[in-house]
RODO-2510 file (C-alpha; in nm, 4 decimals, decimal comma):
residues 325
     n   res          X          Y          Z
     1     m    -1,2227     5,6708     2,6453
     2     l    -0,8372     5,5460     2,7001
     3     r    -0,9224     5,4807     3,0714
     4     t    -1,2330     5,2971     2,9525
     5     i    -1,0374     5,1031     2,6606
     6     i    -0,7919     5,0187     2,9686
     7     v    -1,0297     4,8909     3,1407
     8     l    -1,1435     4,6899     2,8396
     9     a    -0,8767     4,5422     2,8225
    10     l    -0,7857     4,4592     3,0961
    11     a    -1,1231     4,2822     3,1469
    12     l    -1,1094     4,0584     2,7997
    13     l    -0,7365     3,9570     2,8639
    14     a    -0,6393     3,6919     3,1026
    15     r    -0,4370     3,4464     2,9759
    16     p    -0,1820     3,2840     3,2478
    17     a     0,1928     3,3647     3,1576
    18     i     0,4348     3,0848     3,0941
    19     a     0,7956     3,1393     3,0651
    20     e     1,0290     3,0239     2,8094
    21     v     1,2954     2,7022     2,8740
    22     p     1,6241     2,7885     2,7251
    23     l     1,7084     2,4456     2,5276
    24     a     2,0548     2,3637     2,2703
    25     g     2,0096     2,1850     1,9697
    26     t     1,9134     2,1698     1,6447
    27     f     1,5479     2,1057     1,4526
    28     t     1,4969     1,9241     1,1264
    29     a     1,2297     2,1020     0,9832
    30     s     0,9532     1,8055     0,8515
    31     a     0,7069     2,0128     0,7149
    32     a     0,7082     2,3790     0,5030
    33     c     0,5162     2,5385     0,8249
    34     p     0,5195     2,9305     0,8805
    35     a     0,7401     3,0538     1,1223
    36     y     0,5875     3,3241     1,3590
    37     q     0,7810     3,5965     1,5316
    38     s     0,4830     3,5751     1,8052
    39     i     0,2977     3,2788     1,9372
    40     s    -0,0246     3,4785     2,1361
    41     r    -0,0352     3,7289     1,8097
    42     q     0,0358     3,4843     1,4844
    43     t     0,2611     3,7703     1,3374
    44     n     0,4946     3,6450     1,0566
    45     p     0,6542     3,9347     0,8842
    46     g     0,8013     3,8249     0,5274
    47     d     0,5503     3,5230     0,5353
    48     i     0,8628     3,2959     0,6198
    49     k     0,8150     2,9302     0,5819
    50     l     1,0723     2,6188     0,6620
    51     v     1,1961     2,4380     0,4424
    52     p     1,2013     2,0813     0,4869
    53     g     1,5292     1,8765     0,5761
    54     t     1,6719     2,2234     0,6899
    55     n     1,8847     2,2108     1,0116
    56     y     1,8205     2,4946     1,1983
    57     e     1,9600     2,6249     1,5521
    58     l     1,7719     2,5592     1,8643
    59     v     1,7397     2,8428     2,1207
    60     a     1,4297     2,7533     2,3399
    61     a     1,1014     2,5539     2,4382
    62     n     0,7872     2,7654     2,4921
    63     k     0,7009     2,6093     2,7851
    64     n     0,6773     2,2837     2,9966
    65     p     0,5474     2,0331     2,8138
    66     p     0,6137     2,2382     2,4973
    67     t     0,3873     2,3292     2,1580
    68     h     0,6474     2,5755     1,9750
    69     l     1,0201     2,5784     1,9526
    70     s     1,2084     2,9039     1,8885
    71     i     1,4472     2,8762     1,6157
    72     v     1,6963     3,0989     1,4447
    73     v     1,6284     3,1552     1,0471
    74     p     1,8890     3,2425     0,8930
    75     d     1,6971     3,5246     0,6514
    76     a     1,4355     3,6150     0,8115
    77     e     1,4220     3,9687     1,0174
    78     p     1,4078     3,8905     1,2575
    79     r     1,5702     3,5897     1,2942
    80     r     1,4534     3,4264     1,5956
    81     r     1,0919     3,2572     1,5405
    82     w     0,8646     3,0150     1,6777
    83     v     0,7730     2,6901     1,5006
    84     e     0,4890     2,4248     1,6114
    85     l     0,6679     2,1921     1,7867
    86     d     0,5016     1,8750     1,5102
    87     c     0,6789     2,0405     1,2139
    88     g     0,9755     1,8720     1,2735
    89     a     1,2057     1,6750     1,4957
    90     t     1,5072     1,8017     1,7347
    91     n     1,7827     1,6260     1,8663
    92     a     1,7361     1,8382     2,2541
    93     d     1,6201     1,7184     2,5466
    94     l     1,2594     1,8166     2,5874
    95     p     1,1043     1,9895     2,8947
    96     a     0,8214     1,7310     3,0378
    97     t     0,6762     1,8548     3,3325
    98     s     0,3576     2,0033     3,3947
    99     s     0,2613     2,3547     3,2841
   100     e     0,1354     2,4901     3,5662
   101     q     0,5107     2,4151     3,7230
   102     s     0,6321     2,5842     3,4280
   103     a     0,6644     2,9480     3,5013
   104     s     0,8249     2,9081     3,8425
   105     q     1,0467     2,5823     3,7617
   106     s     1,1735     2,6621     3,3808
   107     y     1,3323     2,9675     3,4081
   108     r     1,5666     3,0392     3,6732
   109     g     1,6060     3,3994     3,7453
   110     t     1,4864     3,6937     3,6425
   111     q     1,3647     3,7024     3,2629
   112     y     1,3124     4,0780     3,1976
   113     v     1,2882     4,4270     3,3689
   114     l     1,0080     4,6526     3,3766
   115     a     1,1255     5,0212     3,4041
   116     i     0,8795     5,2362     3,5358
   117     n     0,9335     5,6476     3,5778
   118     w     0,7408     5,8639     3,8082
   119     q     0,7603     6,1167     3,5471
   120     p     0,7272     6,4666     3,7232
   121     a     0,9881     6,3569     3,9782
   122     f     1,2182     6,2369     3,7185
   123     c     1,1974     6,5757     3,5316
   124     e     1,3409     6,7473     3,8214
   125     t     1,6667     6,5766     3,7424
   126     v     1,6591     6,6496     3,3455
   127     s     1,4713     6,9845     3,3036
   128     h     1,6132     7,0697     2,9877
   129     v     1,4836     6,7704     2,7986
   130     r     1,2071     6,8854     2,5925
   131     e     0,9321     6,6156     2,7074
   132     c     0,9931     6,7813     3,0780
   133     r     0,9720     7,1807     2,9062
   134     n     0,6389     7,0750     2,8066
   135     q     0,4492     6,9249     3,1010
   136     q     0,0838     7,0276     3,1924
   137     p    -0,1252     6,9354     3,5286
   138     n    -0,3804     6,7770     3,2899
   139     s    -0,1729     6,6016     3,1286
   140     f    -0,1295     6,1970     3,1220
   141     e     0,1481     6,1302     3,3270
   142     a     0,0683     6,3891     3,6274
   143     s    -0,1008     6,1261     3,7365
   144     h    -0,0087     5,8071     3,5871
   145     f     0,3268     5,6244     3,5512
   146     t     0,5471     5,6301     3,1840
   147     l     0,7811     5,3732     3,0145
   148     h     1,1617     5,4144     3,0583
   149     g     1,1681     5,0328     2,9118
   150     l     1,1463     4,6626     2,9314
   151     w     1,4826     4,4881     2,9379
   152     p     1,5822     4,1878     2,8647
   153     q     1,7619     4,0442     3,1664
   154     p     2,1372     4,0225     3,2386
   155     r     2,1597     4,3504     3,1880
   156     s     2,4688     4,2653     2,9678
   157     n     2,1982     4,1708     2,7027
   158     e     2,2404     4,4943     2,4918
   159     y     2,2469     4,6098     2,1147
   160     c     2,1927     4,2781     1,9779
   161     g     2,3028     4,2627     1,6016
   162     v     2,2886     4,6598     1,6027
   163     s     2,5562     4,8665     1,3528
   164     q     2,8498     5,0397     1,5620
   165     r     2,6942     5,3367     1,4103
   166     d     2,4161     5,3171     1,5990
   167     i     2,5557     5,2014     1,9410
   168     w     2,7298     5,5040     1,9457
   169     a     2,4285     5,7229     1,8713
   170     s     2,2624     5,5518     2,1169
   171     r     2,5400     5,5637     2,3958
   172     d     2,5974     5,9320     2,2993
   173     g     2,2203     6,0745     2,3822
   174     r     2,2001     6,1313     1,9590
   175     w     1,8507     5,9370     1,9651
   176     r     1,6685     6,1316     1,7092
   177     d     1,9511     6,0188     1,5244
   178     l     1,8597     5,6370     1,5386
   179     p     1,6177     5,5013     1,2919
   180     a     1,2409     5,5549     1,3222
   181     l     1,0555     5,2746     1,4507
   182     d     0,8162     5,1162     1,2451
   183     l     0,5012     5,1110     1,4684
   184     t     0,0596     5,1013     1,4057
   185     i    -0,1092     5,4240     1,4420
   186     a    -0,2440     5,3092     1,7286
   187     q     0,1244     5,2249     1,9074
   188     r     0,2251     5,4927     1,8203
   189     r    -0,0039     5,7031     1,9936
   190     d    -0,0879     5,5121     2,2784
   191     l     0,3275     5,5055     2,3199
   192     d     0,3577     5,8817     2,2939
   193     e     0,1150     5,8925     2,5708
   194     v     0,2966     5,6467     2,8022
   195     m     0,6281     5,7182     2,6845
   196     p     0,6683     6,0729     2,6423
   197     g     1,0382     6,0534     2,6204
   198     s     0,9490     5,9682     2,2689
   199     q     0,9299     6,3256     2,2289
   200     s     1,3434     6,3241     2,2512
   201     g     1,3814     5,9449     2,0709
   202     l     1,3702     5,7306     2,4353
   203     d     1,1671     5,4836     2,2226
   204     r     1,4311     5,4748     1,9312
   205     h     1,7115     5,4205     2,1970
   206     e     1,5067     5,1910     2,4205
   207     w     1,4355     4,9599     2,0719
   208     v     1,8518     4,9586     1,9795
   209     k     1,9743     4,8960     2,3061
   210     h     1,6724     4,6419     2,4810
   211     g     1,4349     4,5723     2,2007
   212     t     1,6763     4,3865     1,9841
   213     c     1,7531     4,1719     2,2483
   214     y     1,3961     4,0502     2,2962
   215     g     1,3785     3,8381     2,0751
   216     t     1,0809     4,0059     1,8565
   217     g     1,0204     4,2954     1,5989
   218     q     0,9789     4,6193     1,7149
   219     r     0,5737     4,6125     1,6844
   220     d     0,5543     4,3425     1,9167
   221     y     0,8254     4,4478     2,1635
   222     f     0,6189     4,7751     2,2391
   223     a     0,3163     4,5914     2,2285
   224     d     0,4693     4,4029     2,5230
   225     s     0,5743     4,6850     2,7125
   226     l     0,1861     4,8861     2,6076
   227     d     0,0461     4,5295     2,7900
   228     l     0,2542     4,5859     3,0917
   229     m     0,2136     4,9479     3,1128
   230     l    -0,1744     4,8926     3,1098
   231     a    -0,2122     4,6475     3,3995
   232     i     0,0635     4,9275     3,6184
   233     n    -0,1828     5,2201     3,5444
   234     t    -0,5448     5,0723     3,6294
   235     s    -0,4202     4,9357     3,9640
   236     e    -0,3681     5,0177     4,3126
   237     v    -0,0113     5,0950     4,2675
   238     v    -0,0614     5,4262     4,0474
   239     e    -0,4013     5,4549     4,2860
   240     l    -0,1424     5,5227     4,5623
   241     f     0,1163     5,7622     4,3769
   242     a    -0,2094     5,9644     4,2361
   243     g    -0,3393     5,9749     4,5897
   244     n    -0,0667     6,0942     4,7641
   245     i     0,0988     6,3832     4,5793
   246     g     0,3319     6,6014     4,7606
   247     k     0,3385     6,3281     5,0264
   248     r     0,6055     6,1048     5,1421
   249     i     0,5765     5,6960     5,0765
   250     t     0,7536     5,4304     5,1922
   251     l     0,8537     5,1118     4,9942
   252     a     0,6671     4,9174     5,2053
   253     q     0,3333     5,0749     5,1219
   254     i     0,4785     5,0628     4,7458
   255     r     0,5390     4,6578     4,8166
   256     n     0,1970     4,6406     4,9794
   257     a    -0,0440     4,8087     4,7124
   258     f     0,1638     4,5991     4,4471
   259     d     0,0726     4,2458     4,6993
   260     r    -0,2866     4,3526     4,6572
   261     a    -0,3088     4,4173     4,3537
   262     f    -0,0959     4,1272     4,1426
   263     g    -0,0716     3,8766     4,4283
   264     p     0,0956     3,8223     4,7523
   265     g     0,4701     3,8242     4,7226
   266     a     0,4460     4,0749     4,3827
   267     g     0,5880     4,3122     4,5888
   268     d     0,8684     4,1783     4,6783
   269     r     0,9927     4,2147     4,2941
   270     v     0,9859     4,5625     4,3118
   271     a     1,2419     4,7943     4,3088
   272     v     1,2220     5,1618     4,4293
   273     s     1,4946     5,4577     4,2719
   274     c     1,5181     5,7648     4,4690
   275     a     1,7167     6,1190     4,3765
   276     p     1,7472     6,4222     4,5828
   277     d     1,6412     6,7535     4,4639
   278     g     1,7308     6,9940     4,7150
   279     n     1,5723     6,9211     5,0645
   280     r     1,2994     6,7034     4,8993
   281     i     1,3862     6,3170     4,8315
   282     l     1,1889     6,2084     4,5120
   283     i     1,0950     5,8864     4,3742
   284     t     1,1646     5,8801     3,9976
   285     e     1,1536     5,5192     3,9391
   286     l     0,9946     5,1894     3,9921
   287     q     1,1989     4,8329     3,8502
   288     i     0,9712     4,5338     3,8534
   289     n     1,1530     4,2136     3,8144
   290     l     0,9378     3,9602     3,5486
   291     t     0,9885     3,5759     3,4044
   292     g     0,7408     3,4448     3,1409
   293     e     0,5698     3,5167     2,8374
   294     i     0,3549     3,8268     2,8070
   295     t     0,0412     3,7845     2,5862
   296     g    -0,1747     4,0491     2,7536
   297     p    -0,1883     4,2735     3,0711
   298     d    -0,3272     4,0104     3,3332
   299     d     0,0247     3,8406     3,3214
   300     l     0,1864     4,0709     3,4887
   301     g     0,1061     3,9442     3,8557
   302     p     0,2011     3,5924     3,7329
   303     l     0,5088     3,7233     3,5831
   304     m     0,5931     3,9060     3,8387
   305     l     0,6228     3,6219     4,0541
   306     a     0,7915     3,3598     3,8692
   307     a     1,0807     3,6227     3,8911
   308     e     1,3363     3,6332     4,1457
   309     p     1,2192     3,8664     4,4280
   310     a     1,4556     4,2700     4,4032
   311     e     1,6674     4,4788     4,6260
   312     s     1,5768     4,8830     4,6943
   313     d     1,8736     5,0682     4,8234
   314     c     1,5573     5,3817     4,8799
   315     r     1,3356     5,3337     5,1402
   316     s     1,0634     5,6263     5,0867
   317     g     1,0494     5,9145     4,9420
   318     q     0,8023     6,2042     4,7813
   319     v     0,5734     6,1464     4,4911
   320     d     0,6305     6,4860     4,3329
   321     a     0,3286     6,6765     4,1388
   322     v     0,4156     6,7532     3,7852
   323     g     0,5926     7,0643     3,7196
   324     l     0,9586     7,2470     3,7662
   325     r     1,0236     7,3389     4,1172
***
């Protein structure tokens, strides 16, 4: 049933990725417009509205040319919100290039890294954690990628507005001491499947360390992460891994699979991590460079092509089977 839902989602969601354009300056509200947490989902926690005549710190435009601006609303949670351009005036120089140019030109560099695990191999390196003790041959992670995290870049962009207590709990590995996440029932179900590390509190750790710097609330952050995982786990990339369990595959094969699935050049945005396990070298993780606005699973190709190429130290490794050796 889950695979049917995935296929339908991929078929229905076909929206182009658009990169944010960083800005500096102020935005003066002229109307009591809603301040959205997510443009595409029109979410507005707290039902926040602008106060006419108030100046707000400007963060970014959503694209070239912009339709929305990202501002800081001090009393909102989260504080970063999107407002329509015509809801006020700004002293910043707004971008004016075409929307087709925006994904590749407006944001220079890599905006996010999506880290995904091949869970059977990852578990060979940390066999003591609870999610690795409970692996089953027919489990989701036996033949699909699992979510490690979605990381805003640069890597130093971490722990935004997080208390020192939670920072130490995150860094010390006391992840289940971190606050529980506020997700929908459906998100909790899907995240538990695609992120088995949530049994050890990985979901809480990823939110505290990386998600707090994403610019949205918990639900949108994990909704975007789940959308990207849908795209990966219904592509030729997962077929390459699932079809070669117990065999060795190369970086070139992996990048070629990404090119076929997400467009020529997409594979250059993928780095492969490997780890030794006795006389074997196992592929444990892929890290995928992304730039742009994430609005659905079909964004993955444009997001990859708008980012910088990735360097990979691992050139080949074995696709591990589920179960500890």
